[in-house]
N, C-alpha and C positions, 0 to 999 in steps of 0.2 A: 542352591548355590548361592552365597551370601555376602557377595558382589554386587554392586551396584551399577544397572547397564545403561547402554545409550537410551533403549525405553523406559525409562527410569526421569530423563529428561526434558523440560519443554525446550525443545530444541528447532522449533519451529522462526525462521527470521534469526537464529543466533551466527554467531563464527565457533565452529566445531573445530578445533588441532587434531588430527585423527590423525595418531602415529600407524606405521603399518607395515609389514615386514613383504616389500617387493624386492628383495637382495635373489633377482630372477639371473641365469646364466644365459649371455649374450652371442652371440655368435661372431667373424671377424667383419661381417659386414656389420656388424652392433644392431644385429635383430634379437626380440626374444625369442630366443628357442624355446622356456618351458615356463605356461605363463600360470602352472598350477597355486603357488601363492596368490598369486593378483586373485584369481577366479574365489577364494577360498574368502576373499575380505569386500566381495562384489556384496553380499546381504546387507551390510553391515552399508556400506557407498550409497545403494538404491534404496536403504530405507530411511538414509539424512536429508538425499535429494528429494524425493518423496515427502519426506515433512517441511522444506522451503529450507532447510541449513544452510547458508555458507561454509561449504568444505573444501579446508586448506589442509592438503595430506602431503604427508611424509615420513620418508624412506632412509633409510641405508644402501647404498650398491657396492661391492666390494669391499678390498678395504684401503680404502684412503690415506688413512694417519694423520687427515689434518687436515689435506693439502687439497685444491682442485684441480684434477686429473682428467684430462679429455675425454679418455678410453671407458670413466665410471659417471657421465654427462647421467642425467635422465629421461633427456628427451626422447631415446626408444620405449624407457618403460610408459614415457605422459604420450606415445604413437599410440603402444599397445590397450592402455588403462580406457583412450575415448574409441575404440574400436567394440574393446567389451562391454564399454555402459551404451555405445553408439550413442553419443552426444560429443561435444566439443569439452578440452577439457588444457585448464590454461597452465602454461606453465612457466616459471621465473626463472633466472642464468644466477639467483642467490636464494641463500636459507634465510634472514634477517636483512633489514636495513630499510632506503628508502624504496625502493624498486618494488621490494614485496609488502611492504607497505601502502602503498598507492593502489599494488594488483587486489588487495587483499578489500578494500575500500572499494572497488570497483567490482565485486563480488556480487553478483544477482542472486535471489534464496533459489538455491536447487544447485549454485554456482560450483565448478568443480576446481581448485585454483593445487596443481602439482607444485613442491618446494624443488628446489636442487639441491644434492645430494650430502642430506644432512651429516653426513661424516666427512665434509671437504669444512667442517669447521671445526678446530679442534675442539670446545670449548663442551661442545655433543661428548665423546669417551673420556671426559676428563669431570663431565659434570659439574659444571661449571652453574657456582648460582647466577652469574648475571647472564647469562650465554639462556640457561633456563628461562630466567625473568624476561628475556626480548621475546624468546618463544608464547610467555603466555600473554603478552601484550597482543596477543595477533587477532587470540581468542578469545569469546569467554568460556567455553567446555573444554576438558582433554579427552578422548577417549580412545583406550589403548586398544588395539585390534590385533599387534606384535606378540603375538604368543614366543615367535619363535627370539624373540629379543628380551623376553621377559626377565631372562635370569643375567639383564647387564645394567650397573647405576646407570643409566647414560644417562644426559640432559633431557632427552624427548623421551623417553622408557619412564624415566624416574623423576629427576628434579621440576620439571612443569608441572607435577602437582603441589609442587608445595605453594604455587600462585593460583593456579586457579582450581576449578570441583572434574573432579579424575575418576572415571566410569572406563567399564571394559565395553567393547564392542563384541558381533555378536559371534565374528569367530575367536574372540578370547571366551566368550562365555559358554562357547559346546567343547571349547579345551578341554575349559577347569571342569566342566560337569559331565566331559567321559573318561577324564583322566582322575577326578576323583573315585567314579563309578569303577573303576580299574583297580583301584585299590585301597579302599575302602567295604563295596560290599559287591564282590564279583560273582557271577554265578560261575557254578564250579560243572565239572572239571574245569581249573585254569590253569594252562601253558603257556609260559614263558619261553621264548625265543628268540636268543642273545647271538649277535656274533657280532660282527664287524673285525678291527685290525689290536689291538688293544685293553688288553685285561682293565690297566688302568685310569681306561677312559671310564668303566662299567664297573668296578670294584662296590658303590654304597647299589647301585640298582642286584645283583648279584647277589649279594647280601641280606638284600630286600626280598627278593624273588626266591632264595632259597627259602625263607619262611612262609611266603603268601603262595606260591603257587602249588599247583601237586604236580607240573611236571615240571624242568627246566634243560631244557634244551641247548644245545651248545655247539656254536660253529664256528665258520669263518677259521682267520688268524688266531685271537685271542683263542681259539680253543685247542690250539697248539700250544698252550704253556701249558694247558689241564690234561694233554696226552703227554706231554714231558714230566706236570710232577705224579705224573701215576707209574711213570719207569720205565716209557715208553724211548722208542729212539725215534725221533723225529728227520732226520735226516737235516739235510739245509735250510729247514724252514724256517720261518723266524718266530721267537718267541721270546717273553720279557723273563730275563735272568729274574732279576728284580720281586717280580711275584710270582715261582714256582714255588713259594712256603706261604704265603695266603693258597694258591691252587691247595695245593696239598690237603691245606686243612675245611676247606669246601669238599673237597670229594672224602674228605670223612666225615663226614656230615650227612652224605649220603643217605636220603631214607629215614632219619632220623627223626621223626616227628618231625622229618618236614619235604623239601620237594623232590623229588625223583629226578637224578640229574641224567641227562642222557649224554653222552659223547657221537662223533662218530665212530661209526667201523669201519669203513671204508672214505675211500681216501682220493680226491686225483692229484695224480705231480706230476712234473714237469723239473726238465732242468734247467730252462729260462724261461721266465715266465714275458711271453708275447703272444700278440693272437697270431693260430693256427699256430703255433707250437705243439711238436709230439709229448704225448700225456698215456700215462700209463692208470688204472685203475687197479689200488691196492689197498689190504688189510691194515690197517693201524700200524700192527703191529711187525705190518713186511718194507717201510718205508726205508729204501738204500740211502745212501748216502751219497749225498751231491746232488739229493732233489728235494723236490720244495713241494707242502700241499696248496695245492690253491682253488680247489674245490670238495667238497664232500659226495662222497657216491651213494653207487645205486641201494646197497643195501641199506644204508643212512637213509636218506631221502626217501625210502620204505618204510621204516622205523617210526619215521618224526610220524611221517602221514598215518600211518597207524594211532596215534599218540592222539595227534590231530584232530582224528573223527571222532575223538570220542568227546571232547572238548566244547562245554558251553562258552569258555570265554577262552581268547587266542590275545596276546598281546607276545609283541614283537619290536625289536629295532638291533639293525645292524643286519648286512647280508651276510648268508655261511659262504662267502667264499669269494677269491677274486673276479666280480660280475661284471664289471668295466672293460675287465679280457676276455671277447668269445673265445671255447667255447662257455668260459669256465662261470658265463654266467646262470646256467642251467640250474644244479644244486635249489640258488636262491628262488628261481622260476618256477620249477616243480613244486616247493614246498609249497609256495607264496599259491598258488593255482587249488595243492591241498585248503589252506586257507578260506580261501574264497570258496569254494567249495564244502566249508564244512556245517555250514549255516548254525557255525559261534558265531558270535560278539567279536570283531578281530577290529582290536587298537594298534595303527602300528606308529613308528613314529620320528624321524631324522632325515636330511637333505637324503642318503643314498638308501633307503628305503621308499622314496617319495621317487628318483629315478627309477629302480629298479624294475617298480610297478608300474609307471607310465611304460615303461619298455615292454612290459608282458599283458600290458592293455587289461588289467586285471583293477583297476583304481576306484571301477565305478559296483565294485563288488568285497571292498572293506566298508565295515559300517563307521571306520572312524579313519582320515589322515592327518596324525600332526604335524602341522608345520614346524612343530619345535625341533629340533635336533639334543644341544646341551640344555634347552630347557624342562626337556620330556626328562633325559636323566634326572635331573635336578629334582623335580617334582615328585618322581616314584623312590628319590632318600630321602628327600624330606627336608630338604634344602630350603635356604631361603630363594626370594624370587623376586627382585625388589621393584619390577614391570607390576607385580600383584598385589605384593603389599601395601604402595601406597591409591589403591582402588578402594575407594570408600565402599564402608559394609551397611546393610538397609538394613535397618528392622524395623518390626512390626509385618505388615501386611500392605504390597504393592500396589501405588495407583497408576497404571503405563499410558503415556503418552501415546 
């Protein structure tokens, strides 16, 4: 780990601007439905509380695009955070300004203040220097624990680091360590499972794991493009016409000094994608016109399970079917159980995967569930992550607080 972390700072009594990713789903009653991301940052918060830091917490919620929207205020998040910490959490109705400055000035050691939705401010996503400077004036140190936004060059993830020392939180440190290990020195055999809807979103990751993995298992709607590129008829299934050539190139590399690619052998198909829809299981060369692929079939599940059972490392991004519509979550769930029971070191990433694992009650059986989606993909692709790049590097030995 080449970055300084919160444990390298003398935070006692200091004001710490802590950027987290509390972009959590809310119910119609504005209650937090899934606090997985919040729980992931608790170790950093609890460390700072124990050290007597004065903590200013910032997060976005949804996509307000610089507008103060009532339905995206942070009040339910503050309430849930107080429950998780077992202590009071102050909240302001602003991000910067006199109200916030007074609240920060009155924060006691170990006190926690949650700012209003950071994206209510137009300067956040534009990474405006003046807005970033005003954020920095609130604190002595900047701690970034929001790996899920590390690929964003925003004021609260990147710009603020131009004004005060910037280091990683404990969740950020954990994310970097696991993802670096998966990329640089994974235990083998390494199995990469890639799903989701679009090949376009994962071209770089596919190419990376084509060279890095021992087996590359493809599912989800993105697998339709590869099935089509292999010459099969896929009925009315969605696929990406402009990615057929690339998919064909990948398939031609199958097994040539790179990963063995496994596509679905059989699939679940429907005429209309809706809960309780009538479905059939067919081999991939028997998909009729007007029917669409919505999940992998039992033969594919078995084939994937056989490969996973021999793995030492499993990387997984993206569901293998329309998991959000019952019963087309079953393929994803059965493969997830195989990963959980394999004994392999397992690393998954992306909001869809978190939801699928929560629904299957398997989160405690996965080695590391990344809180990042786009950030994970960019990391594996080797692309720039502005939220990481601005964090201070360490040199020599560490003397941690």
